[in-house]
C-alpha positions, -999 to 999 in steps of 0.1 A, spaced: -270 373 -82 -258 338 -94 -243 354 -128 -223 375 -101 -213 347 -80 -197 327 -112 -182 359 -124 -165 364 -90 -155 329 -88 -141 324 -121 -121 358 -113 -107 340 -80 -96 309 -97 -75 331 -127 -59 349 -97 -49 319 -79 -42 293 -111 -4 310 -117 6 303 -79 -3 269 -78 10 266 -114 42 280 -102 43 257 -67 44 229 -92 75 238 -114 108 225 -105 142 234 -107 161 202 -117 140 169 -125 153 139 -127 141 100 -125 152 61 -112 143 29 -122 142 -4 -99 138 -40 -108 136 -66 -83 125 -101 -72 116 -107 -36 107 -141 -18 84 -138 7 69 -159 41 40 -152 57 16 -168 89 -19 -160 95 -39 -172 124 -75 -164 128 -100 -170 158 -137 -164 144 -173 -164 162 -204 -175 154 -217 -139 158 -193 -123 126 -167 -115 148 -132 -123 136 -103 -119 153 -66 -124 134 -28 -116 134 -6 -122 110 35 -118 102 48 -109 69 85 -116 61 98 -100 27 136 -109 12 149 -88 -23 168 -116 -38 177 -91 -62 177 -55 -63 192 -35 -91 198 -3 -66 210 -16 -30 214 -56 -35 200 -80 -19 190 -74 14 161 -79 42 132 -56 28 106 -54 56 85 -74 84 49 -64 89 32 -77 122 -2 -71 120 -32 -71 145 -69 -73 128 -103 -74 137 -137 -82 115 -171 -84 118 -192 -96 89 -227 -83 98 -245 -97 66 -232 -128 39 -221 -99 11 -203 -77 34 -173 -75 58 -159 -50 82 -119 -47 92 -98 -22 114 -64 -27 125 -28 -19 130 5 -28 114 42 -27 131 60 -26 96 99 -27 104 121 -14 74 153 -34 71 188 -24 60 207 -18 29 241 -10 15 233 29 17 220 29 54 247 49 74 261 37 107 238 63 127 207 54 107 208 19 118 209 28 153 179 50 157 145 30 157 127 63 147 145 53 110 134 19 102 100 17 123 68 27 111 33 21 124 1 21 99 -39 19 108 -64 10 82 -102 5 77 -116 -17 50 -148 -23 38 -154 -55 15 -186 -64 -6 -185 -99 -21 -204 -121 -41 -205 -163 -44 -215 -177 -78 -218 -215 -82 -180 -218 -92 -168 -183 -83 -168 -155 -59 -157 -121 -64 -155 -94 -37 -144 -60 -41 -123 -42 -9 -119 -3 -1 -93 2 20 -82 37 39 -44 36 49 -26 55 74 12 54 74 24 70 104 64 75 111 81 93 138 112 106 124 121 139 114 111 151 81 108 182 61 70 184 59 69 203 21 88 172 13 70 146 26 43 139 51 46 125 90 12 106 82 8 96 48 -33 86 37 -38 61 9 -65 46 -6 -65 9 -15 -90 -5 -42 -87 -42 -51 -113 -62 -69 -106 -100 -68 -122 -132 -80 -115 -171 -65 -127 -204 -81 -150 -226 -60 -139 -261 -74 -162 -289 -58 -145 -315 -41 -113 -309 -47 -88 -288 -17 -75 -261 -45 -92 -225 -47 -70 -204 -77 -77 -168 -75 -67 -135 -86 -67 -97 -76 -56 -63 -92 -52 -36 -69 -44 2 -73 -31 27 -46 -38 58 -44 -23 92 -23 -49 109 -8 -28 140 13 7 140 -6 19 174 -1 16 202 -29 52 201 -44 49 162 -46 16 161 -63 18 152 -100 2 178 -120 -13 194 -94 -33 163 -84 -30 133 -61 -16 103 -77 -18 61 -81 14 50 -65 13 14 -69 -4 -13 -93 -1 -46 -82 -19 -78 -98 -19 -114 -76 -24 -148 -91 -22 -178 -68 -35 -211 -53 -50 -216 -18 -44 -252 -7 -64 -268 20 -44 -288 40 -67 -299 68 -106 -288 75 -85 -257 97 -53 -249 79 -45 -241 45 -9 -230 23 -14 -200 -2 12 -200 -33 14 -172 -50 31 -146 -74 26 -110 -72 37 -81 -99 42 -49 -86 43 -12 -102 55 12 -78 58 49 -87 69 76 -62 82 109 -67 108 121 -42 112 159 -33 141 181 -21 134 214 -14 170 235 3 166 264 28 139 294 21 124 269 -7 153 282 -29 159 250 -48 134 222 -55 147 190 -72 121 158 -80 131 129 -86 104 104 -101 113 70 -87 97 39 -106 97 1 -95 92 -34 -112 90 -61 -82 84 -99 -87 75 -115 -59 70 -155 -52 57 -159 -20 38 -188 4 16 -179 38 3 -202 59 -32 -200 75 -48 -216 104 -83 -203 114 -108 -219 139 
């Protein structure tokens, strides 16, 4: 019985594999590469309670000072409302919503600028963070499931109305006794979880971003601080264009190398 099941399963896989492989072939394949330098400003306000609950609101503004594809422009605005809970010392849970505003560049038409569905995006996320503190350092691992939603009209064979991503971040902070500064470093991988069939890489989900950030948090007062940082991001995307009745399928591999310098203000009370 077991042998018959294995033989039957292998037969089904052999039948399905050619069709699946055909779905990942393209009539045309091209590649683009973009270099960009970005300036970022942000502010974050957190209200904390003794029972481990935290309510936060933040704003993040991003400006491309240099962009090899479309020139300098206002890139994005992120407004986030977040609720956190720390049940024990080593574990933190977060859930939140982000309103994303995409800035217009030189390629946008007047009709696209006039339609809010083209430049408004919605994001919902849930995070689990585990951390451990040593004498002079703190390390942490954060796993975040993120849903990026759009309200404009799209071809669902080319892209999703709602992208589901997994963001994995590993970081460390240095603790210097008696000093108001706290150097830190983190690395993050972002992986697709529901990329459409034609967008997948070799038939699989793929890593869409690799990010690393180094910075220094400077404590101004007991409640406030400034965060100065440099971030390097490598972005990879697979843009699909499918004509009517799947008559022509075009793949464009898009790579982006982003250098960002930023400053954030934080207030906790």
